[in-house]
N, C-alpha and C positions, 0 to 999 in steps of 0.2 A: 085516484088520490086528490082531495082538495088542495088548492096552494094556500099555503099560508101569509098572514097577512102581517107585515112588520109596520109597528108606528114608533117613528123617532121624532122625539121632542127637541126643539130648538134645534132645527135644521137648517135654519138660515144662512148659518155661518159655521165656520172651523168643523170640528170633529163630527157634528150632527150632519152639516151638508155633506162631507165626505163619504159618511158612512151611506147616508139615505141614499146617493147617487151610486155609490159601490155597489149597495144590494141591488138596486134599481138595473144596473150595468149585467147583475147576475142572471137577469131575469124575475127576479123577486117581487112580488108585490107590495109597494111600499107607501105609507103613509107618511108624508113629511110634513110635520107639524112646525110651522113659525110663526113669530110672535106679532108678527104685523103684515098689513096687506100689501105692504110695498114688497116686503120679503116673499109674498106668496108670487108676485109677476116676476121678480127677479130669478127665483130658482126656477120657475116653470118656463122662461126664456132659457136659462141655462140647459134644461133637461130638453128642451127642443131641439137646441143647436147640437148637442150630442146625440140627437135621436134615441132618446130613453125616455120610457114611459113611467110616469111617476104621478101618484095624486099629490097635490099640495094645498094644505088647509091652515087658514088662521089658527094658531090655537097656543093661545098668552096661557101657561100653567096657573099664573095667578087670577084668570079671569072665571068665575064662575060660568057664566053662559058658554064660554068656549070649552070648559071640562064637561060640561051637559052635553054638547054635541061629541064631542070626541066618546060618550058613553055608548053612543050609538052605533058606533063602528064596530064591527066583529074583528078584535085584534087577537092573534096569537102570539104575537111577540111585541113586548113593549122596551122599549130603551127611554128610560127617563135622562135624558141627555142635556135639556134646557137647564143653564144656571147663569150666575153673575159671580165676579170677583169684587169683593169691597176690600181693599188692602187700609192698612193703618193700626196704630197700636190701640189694644182695649181700653186702653185710659183716654184715647183721642176720638175715638169713632163716634159722630153726633147720633144717638138715638134713632131719628129717620134711616139713615144708612144701614144701621146694624139689624134693625127690624127687616128692611127689603132684603138684606141678604139671607134671613131665614124665610122670609114669605117665597121668594122664588127658587132657593135650592132645597128647601125642606118641606113647606107647608104645601106650596103649590103641586109638587111631583107627588107627593103623597096622597093627598086628596085626588088626584086624578087618578092614581094608582088603585084606590080603595074598590071603586064599581068593576074597574077593568079586571081585578084581581078576583071578584065575585064571580064575574061571566066566565072568567076560565077555572074556576072551581067547580062552577055548574057543569063545565064541558069536560071536565076530568082532563086538560091539557093545557098547556100554555107556557112563555117564559117572561118574567119580568128582570129586566137587567137596568140596573143603577150606575149610571157614569160616575163615580165617586172620584177620588185623586190620592196620589200619595199623603196630601194633605188631608187627608182623613185617617191618615194610620201614624202621621208624625207631624209635630205643629213646630212652625215657626214663629220669629217674631216678626210684626208688623204685617202677618198675615193670619191672625187670630179670628177674624170675624169669618173668612171664607173658612178657614181650617175647622171653625167651630161647626160650620154648617155642614160639611165632609163628615165628621167625626160622628156627627147625629145620623146623618143618612147610613153610615156603616151600620149603626146601633139597629136602626128601623130596618135595613136590609136583612141582616141577620136573624132579627125576630121573625118577621114576614117570611123567611125561607122557612123557620121551623114550624110556623103557622100552616103553610100552604104544602108541604111536602105529602101529608095524606091525602091531599086533592091532585095530585099528580103535576103539581105545576111550581116549575123551577125557578129560583132568583138566584142572580151572578150578580157581581161588583165588577167593574173594570176601573183601574186606578192609574192614570196614566201620571208619569213624572213632568220632569219640564219640557214644553214641545212647544215650538215658534208658531203659534198662530196669531200671537197679539193679545190673546186672552190674558196672560200674565202680566204683562207690560199694562195693559189698560189698568190691571188690579191695583198698580203702584202709581196710578195716575188719578184714581177714582177721588181721592181728597180734594181735588180740585172743583167738585160739585157742594163741599161740606159749606153750611151756613153757620159757623161758629166762630170763636174769637182765636184766630192765629196765636197771637202773643200768649194763650193758655195751654198751647200744646207743648208736649213733651219732645216730640221731634219736628224736625224740618224736613218736611217731606220733596221739597225742592231738591235736596240732597240726596234721596234713595231711588232706588230701583231692584227691580226683580232680581234676587240674588242667587239665580243659577244661569248657567249656561245651558241654552235651551235646543233640542233636535228638530228634525225632520220630522212633523206632522203624519207622515204616511204611514208609519209603523203603528200607530194607534188606530189608524183606519183599518189597517188588513187584521191586525189581530182582534179588533172589536167586531168584525164581522164573523171570525171564528167564532167567538163567543155566541154571538146573536144567532148564528146558524146551526149550532150544536157540534161545529168540529172541535171547538175547543169545550170540556166539559168542567173544567176548576170553576170553584165557587168564585175564588178571588183572582184577579188577572193585574197584577203589577205590570207596567208596561213604561219602561224595556225593562226586561225580566232581570239584568244587571242589577236594577235598581232594588232588589227584594231585600238582598243581603243587608242593603244600607239601610232600610227600614226595619228589618229585624233588629240591626244592630241600634238604632235610635231609641226603638220600644224599649230593650233590653236596658239602656243607659238610665232609663227613669227608676226602674228597680234599685239604684245604686246612688240616686242622687240626694244629694242634701240640701236642705233650704237655705243653709248658709253657704254654698259654695259659690264661688268666684264672685261673690259680691263687692261692689265698687266697682266692677270691670265693664266695660262692653260687651256684649255677646257678640260672638265672632259672626255669626251672619246679619247683624245689625252693621258691623264693619264693612262686611262684604256689599251690602246694599248700598253703602256709602261707595265703595270702591269701583263696582262694575259698570260698564253703560249698559243702558236697555238694550233689550232685544240682542245679547250677546248670543253667539254660538260657539260650540265647543271647540276647541283645537283637537288634533289627534291623541296630543297628551291627556286630556281629559275624557275624552272617551275610551283610552287605553286604561286610565286608573280606574274607570268603573267598571270595566270589563274585569280588571285583575279582581275585584272585589266580590265576585261569582264564587 
């Protein structure tokens, strides 16, 4: 039996690194795609220290040359994990940042996927997994650029799953909730790179932070590996599972929402962004509250 090859993009940090190393620890053949050459060295050194065998390659998904190299690899399972998060009001975010959000999270991964999907279709086997987010299923204020990119990715994944089913190629999404990897907090610091006039902004971003308590990321790594290896066969995988009912409730609320609802009032999630401290972890009460929603 031929050993499957797993390609993980965005494997230099966060979920991607944890998933790539976790699969390699299980003896899987893993190609860890990272954005920069410095990340190649860092991940190889970490794997060596842990006595893990892993192939690490520079793979910036927005770089056509890097994508062309990746198309030469015989990939059986692809995890499109590479991504960035640009926070800010949709009325404020500069064009440069908005376009980059979609280049990294949508166009780069989808262009990488195209030829890999064709190779899988030719072999009549394979799996393509998109690291989406609960932000691809429900939208929050000040996170519209990121959420918009993930909503788009959700549509691409759903269409692709229907297109590839006759070729025996599986497609799935992973939708993490708020996990403490630093990714979410960086989203609310992205405005510091803006080249705009601060006096014209609707919001004072010095006051705002990611508006959710954040969990230990180990659960995402463990559950994602189950999706990639086929232990879990669900198309959509919300993590933690307790958030599934919250997402469904938020989606249903839009069917009843009126355009003149709560005008003149600050949205509760904007207020929470003001009130919460960055990198806040959940108290036992918050954890139980989420579990009670199951």
